[in-house]
C-alpha positions as CSV (number, residue, x, y, z in Angstrom):
1,X,105.0,84.9,79.5
2,X,101.8,85.9,80.0
3,X,103.4,90.0,81.0
4,X,105.1,89.6,78.0
5,X,102.5,88.5,75.8
6,X,98.6,88.6,77.2
7,X,98.4,85.6,76.6
8,X,97.2,84.0,79.9
9,X,97.6,81.0,81.0
10,X,94.7,78.6,82.5
11,X,94.8,75.2,84.6
12,X,91.2,74.9,83.2
13,X,88.0,74.2,84.8
14,X,89.9,72.3,87.3
15,X,92.8,72.9,88.9
16,X,93.2,70.7,91.3
17,X,93.2,67.3,88.9
18,X,96.6,68.8,88.5
19,X,97.5,67.7,91.7
20,X,97.1,63.7,91.2
21,X,98.2,64.3,87.3
22,X,101.7,65.6,89.4
23,X,101.9,63.0,92.1
24,X,102.1,59.6,90.1
25,X,103.7,61.5,87.1
26,X,106.5,62.6,89.6
27,X,106.2,58.5,90.9
28,X,106.6,57.0,87.7
29,X,109.9,59.3,86.6
30,X,111.5,59.2,90.0
31,X,111.2,55.1,89.6
32,X,112.4,55.2,86.3
33,X,115.4,57.2,87.4
34,X,115.9,54.3,90.0
35,X,115.6,51.8,87.7
36,X,118.7,53.5,85.2
37,X,120.3,54.0,88.1
38,X,120.7,50.5,89.7
39,X,120.5,48.6,85.9
40,X,123.7,50.8,85.1
41,X,127.5,49.6,86.4
42,X,128.6,53.3,86.1
43,X,127.6,56.7,86.6
44,X,128.4,57.6,82.3
45,X,126.3,54.7,81.3
46,X,123.2,55.7,83.8
47,X,123.5,59.5,81.8
48,X,123.9,57.6,78.8
49,X,121.2,55.7,78.5
50,X,118.6,57.8,80.8
51,X,118.8,60.7,78.8
52,X,118.8,59.2,75.2
53,X,115.7,56.1,76.6
54,X,114.0,60.2,78.1
55,X,114.5,61.7,74.6
56,X,113.0,58.7,72.5
57,X,110.3,58.1,75.0
58,X,109.4,61.8,74.4
59,X,109.7,61.8,71.0
60,X,107.0,58.6,70.7
61,X,105.1,60.2,73.2
62,X,104.2,63.5,71.0
63,X,106.2,65.7,73.1
64,X,108.0,66.8,70.6
65,X,105.9,66.0,67.5
66,X,102.3,66.3,68.4
67,X,100.8,63.2,68.4
68,X,98.2,64.1,65.8
69,X,100.0,64.7,63.2
70,X,101.9,61.1,63.9
71,X,101.6,58.8,61.3
72,X,98.9,55.9,62.3
73,X,101.5,53.5,63.7
74,X,103.4,56.0,65.8
75,X,99.9,56.8,66.8
76,X,99.3,53.2,68.4
77,X,103.4,52.4,68.8
78,X,102.8,55.9,71.1
79,X,100.8,54.0,74.2
80,X,103.9,52.1,74.8
81,X,105.7,55.1,76.3
82,X,105.0,56.5,80.0
83,X,105.8,59.9,78.7
84,X,102.1,59.8,76.4
85,X,100.6,58.8,79.8
86,X,101.6,61.7,81.5
87,X,101.2,64.4,78.4
88,X,97.7,62.7,78.0
89,X,96.6,63.3,81.5
90,X,97.6,67.0,81.8
91,X,96.1,67.6,78.5
92,X,92.8,65.7,80.0
93,X,93.0,68.5,82.6
94,X,94.2,71.2,81.3
95,X,91.7,71.0,78.3
96,X,89.0,69.3,79.2
97,X,88.5,69.9,83.1
98,X,88.6,65.8,83.3
99,X,87.6,64.4,86.6
100,X,89.7,62.0,88.7
101,X,87.4,59.3,87.4
102,X,88.6,60.2,83.9
103,X,91.9,59.8,84.0
104,X,91.9,56.4,86.0
105,X,93.7,54.4,82.7
106,X,96.2,56.9,82.1
107,X,97.0,57.9,85.4
108,X,97.2,53.8,86.2
109,X,99.1,53.2,83.3
110,X,101.6,55.7,85.3
111,X,101.5,54.0,88.4
112,X,101.8,50.8,86.9
113,X,104.5,51.7,84.8
114,X,106.0,53.4,88.0
115,X,105.7,50.3,90.0
116,X,107.5,47.6,87.8
117,X,109.9,49.9,87.7
118,X,110.3,50.0,91.3
119,X,110.3,46.5,92.1
120,X,112.9,46.3,89.0
121,X,115.0,48.2,90.5
122,X,114.6,47.0,94.4
123,X,115.1,43.7,93.0
124,X,118.8,44.6,91.2
125,X,119.9,47.0,93.8
126,X,120.0,43.9,96.4
127,X,121.6,41.1,94.1
């Protein structure tokens, strides 16, 4: 795109901040995938629930509709979506050059979410 549009993509003043954000987002997404897989009885159930839940969480989290244009009650509800926190962490690093200390809240929430999903999927796999 930068070659065609002439607009470059800049990683912001703290590009190394993208490493922990990406690793934590990958952990949360993988743990959620394991939870969906161990919760479903058939592959079709896992595919349908996984795809539809990610679309709903993405819309709520501000990926499809920018968070700042949502009505106030949806802006508050967006905090329930792990995708909101991952998106916010990426925006903080790319646009504001956030350091790891400034990313404690979103990354902590994602690690917590991933840990709960991993624990739940482990219990379901054993049972």
